[in-house]
C-alpha positions, 0 to 999 in steps of 0.5 A: 451888948449890954443890959436887957429887958424882959424879952432880951432887947437892948436898953436905950441907956446903953445903946445911946453910946452906939451909932445912930443906926443902932438907935434906930434899930432899937426904936424899931424893935420897940415898935414891934414889941407886940410881935416879939412877945410870942418869940422866946428870949433866945430868938429876940436876942438873936434878932438883935445880934444879927441885926446889929452885926449886919449894921457893924459889917455894913459900917452903919451906912454907905458913908463908911463902906470902903470896907472892901477895897477895889482889889478885894471885890471880885463881883457885885450883885446890887448892893452886895459884894463878893470878895476874895475872902468870900471865895477863899472861905468857899475853897476852905469849906469845899476842901479845895487844895491850893493847887486847884484854886486857880483852875478856871472851872473851879473858880467859875463854879465857886464864884457863880454859886456865891453870886446866886447866894448873894442875890437870894440873900437880897431877895430874902432880906427884901421879903423880911424873911430874917424877921420870921420866928422860924427863920430866926430859929434856924439861924440860931441852930446854924450858929450853935452847930458851927460853934459846936463844930469849931470847938470840937475841932479846935479841942481835938487839934490841940492834942496832935498825935506824935510820929509814934502815934501815927506809926502805931495807928497805921500798924493797927489798921493795915487794911487802910495802909500797907495792906490796902486792897482794891476789891473787884465786885459784881453788884446789884444796886436798888433804892431803899424804901419802906417796901425793900427792908423786908426784901433785904431781910428775906434774902440776906442768905442768898447764894447768888446774884442771879437769884437776887436779880430774879427776885427783885424783878419779880417784886417790881423793885427797880435795880441795876447790875454792874461791875464795881470796885471797893477800897478796903480802906473805906470799909468798916474794919468789922465788915472787912473782916467778914469779907476777908473770911468769905467763902466762894459763894458768899453774897454780901449786902451794904447800905450806900446812902439811900441805896442798898447793894448786894455784891459778890467779890470777883477779885482783889488787887493789893494797893498799899498806901505808904510814905507821906500820903499814908501819914497824912491820911492817918492824921486825918483819920486820927483827928476824926476819931479825936473829934468823936471822942471829944463829942462823947466826953461832951455828951457825958458832961452835958448829961451830968449838967442837964436838969430836965423839966416837966414831962421831959424829965421822965422821958430823959430818964436812963433806961433803968428808970433811975434819974441821973 
């Protein structure tokens, strides 16, 4: 956005070529210079970036605001509008398939969420929350995360696997494709917390769910017992290998989000995944692996380039105590 002062604000020399509303913005920022002194250069620049971005998107005033044609606007919340593009972007974020995007219930939910968001945006802006240092930091963090994800995904997508690569991947992961199984399990689930970790450790060699059930009850830990199912394709290969080598009385434990689960295999049924569906899933999984690989490369390169300062230089030393 042009040359900057010591705290990263846009200079008046360059901004005179901008619309009147941006000149007003610069004057307002100068008037708050004492407030901005406590904010880092990054935050100050982000404030200008977001504010000018909002000015540009709004067309620097209502006089230029046929930005969204009537055919594109699907809802209005005060001065905020919800457009067809907003809804389509929400579908993209939620991975809603094209054949589901016309279903009234889905449209109603997505559009309702957008209306609430626009309303809350108005309230936040009216309360001037976009000027608070902590909020600016959160906005900066979100921007960095979105750009990070976009870069990794684009870099990974540039290395699209061939048909031979896909076939090889499916052959190397039979539990997810041709050899996929649906496992019938009896399970006991309970919320994980500071007091349950010791219980899990003490009962990792339990031989029956009845034993687990009795001990959870005695310990006063809330839990539920029921039948369920596990898809072999959703399990880590190492863990599925342990299940495949199971004995009749083996009881297994897994973490599922904020819950822990002891379970026992009661039966299994072959559910092979083949054809186009298998190839599509294989490409998705390979893309996810490629993103992880790109992140690993980026982490290595970033650590080579990074120069830590002050007390952090010691903290960030490698485990052997030697510097990078």
